[in-house]
C-alpha positions in Angstrom: 86.0 58.7 -35.2 82.9 58.6 -32.9 81.6 55.3 -31.6 78.5 54.7 -33.7 75.4 53.1 -32.3 74.4 49.6 -33.5 71.0 48.0 -33.1 71.3 45.1 -30.8 67.7 43.9 -31.1 64.1 45.2 -31.6 60.9 45.0 -29.7 57.3 45.8 -30.5 57.0 48.2 -27.6 59.1 50.4 -25.4 58.0 48.6 -22.2 59.4 45.3 -23.7 62.7 47.0 -24.5 63.3 48.7 -21.2 64.2 45.6 -19.1 67.0 44.8 -21.5 68.3 48.4 -21.5 68.3 48.3 -17.7 70.2 44.9 -17.7 72.8 46.3 -20.0 73.3 49.4 -18.0 73.6 47.4 -14.8 76.5 45.6 -16.4 78.2 48.8 -17.4 77.1 49.0 -21.1 75.6 52.2 -22.3 72.3 51.4 -23.9 69.6 53.4 -25.6 66.0 52.7 -26.6 65.3 54.3 -30.0 61.9 55.1 -31.4 60.2 54.0 -28.2 58.2 57.2 -27.7 57.3 57.4 -31.4 55.9 53.8 -31.5 54.2 54.3 -28.2 52.5 57.4 -29.5 51.4 55.7 -32.8 51.9 51.9 -32.9 51.0 51.9 -36.6 54.4 53.5 -37.3 56.2 50.5 -35.7 56.7 48.5 -38.9 57.8 51.6 -40.9 60.4 52.5 -38.3 61.6 49.0 -37.6 59.9 49.0 -34.2 61.6 49.9 -31.0 65.3 49.4 -31.0 67.8 48.7 -28.2 71.1 50.3 -29.3 74.6 50.2 -27.9 77.9 51.7 -29.0 79.6 49.5 -31.6 82.6 49.0 -29.3 80.4 47.4 -26.7 78.2 45.3 -29.0 79.9 42.0 -28.4 79.7 42.3 -24.6 76.1 43.5 -25.0 75.2 40.4 -27.1 76.6 38.2 -24.3 74.4 39.9 -21.7 71.4 39.8 -24.0 71.9 36.0 -24.5 71.5 35.6 -20.7 68.6 38.0 -20.4 65.1 36.4 -20.4 62.3 39.0 -21.0 59.6 38.8 -18.3 56.9 38.2 -21.0 58.8 35.1 -22.2 59.7 33.8 -18.7 56.3 32.1 -18.0 54.0 30.2 -20.3 50.5 31.7 -19.9 49.2 28.2 -19.2 51.6 27.9 -16.3 50.4 31.0 -14.5 48.4 30.3 -11.4 44.7 31.0 -11.5 43.7 34.2 -9.8 40.4 35.1 -8.2 38.3 37.3 -10.5 36.8 39.1 -7.5 40.0 40.1 -5.5 43.0 39.0 -7.6 44.4 36.6 -5.0 46.3 33.6 -6.5 44.1 30.5 -6.1 45.6 27.1 -5.1 45.6 24.6 -8.0 43.5 22.1 -6.1 40.5 24.4 -5.3 38.0 26.5 -7.2 37.2 28.7 -4.2 39.3 31.8 -3.3 40.9 31.4 0.1 40.7 35.1 0.8 37.2 36.2 -0.3 35.3 33.0 -0.9 34.5 33.7 -4.6 34.3 30.5 -6.7 34.6 29.7 -10.4 31.7 27.3 -9.9 29.3 29.7 -8.2 26.1 30.2 -10.1 25.6 33.6 -11.7 23.0 35.7 -9.9 19.7 35.8 -11.7 18.9 39.0 -13.4 15.8 40.6 -12.1 13.1 41.7 -14.6 12.5 45.4 -14.0 8.9 45.1 -15.2 8.1 42.2 -12.9 6.5 43.3 -9.6 8.3 42.3 -6.4 
């Protein structure tokens, strides 16, 4: 009898499912992402399909669950409030004790440039 695939977990997108698939394969467990292309092509089909599934052979499901319990998805690894502020001009992380970018000098507190009136003579 063939080793049927079982769904280990589901994700809303293929890009969220791929890190787990890679972690499983790095630990010697065959893993597949099902419906990833379909949901990527039309995300409205996600609920109808049961979203994107990470599937493994049933004989490897217990070992895969153990690896999955140790796997922390990148999107869950950091609270958005804990991420460092980044410069809106150049993208450089800004130290927590300053409002001015150390690389380009941009500042959160800098006044916006005044918009010039195109009909006003200069």
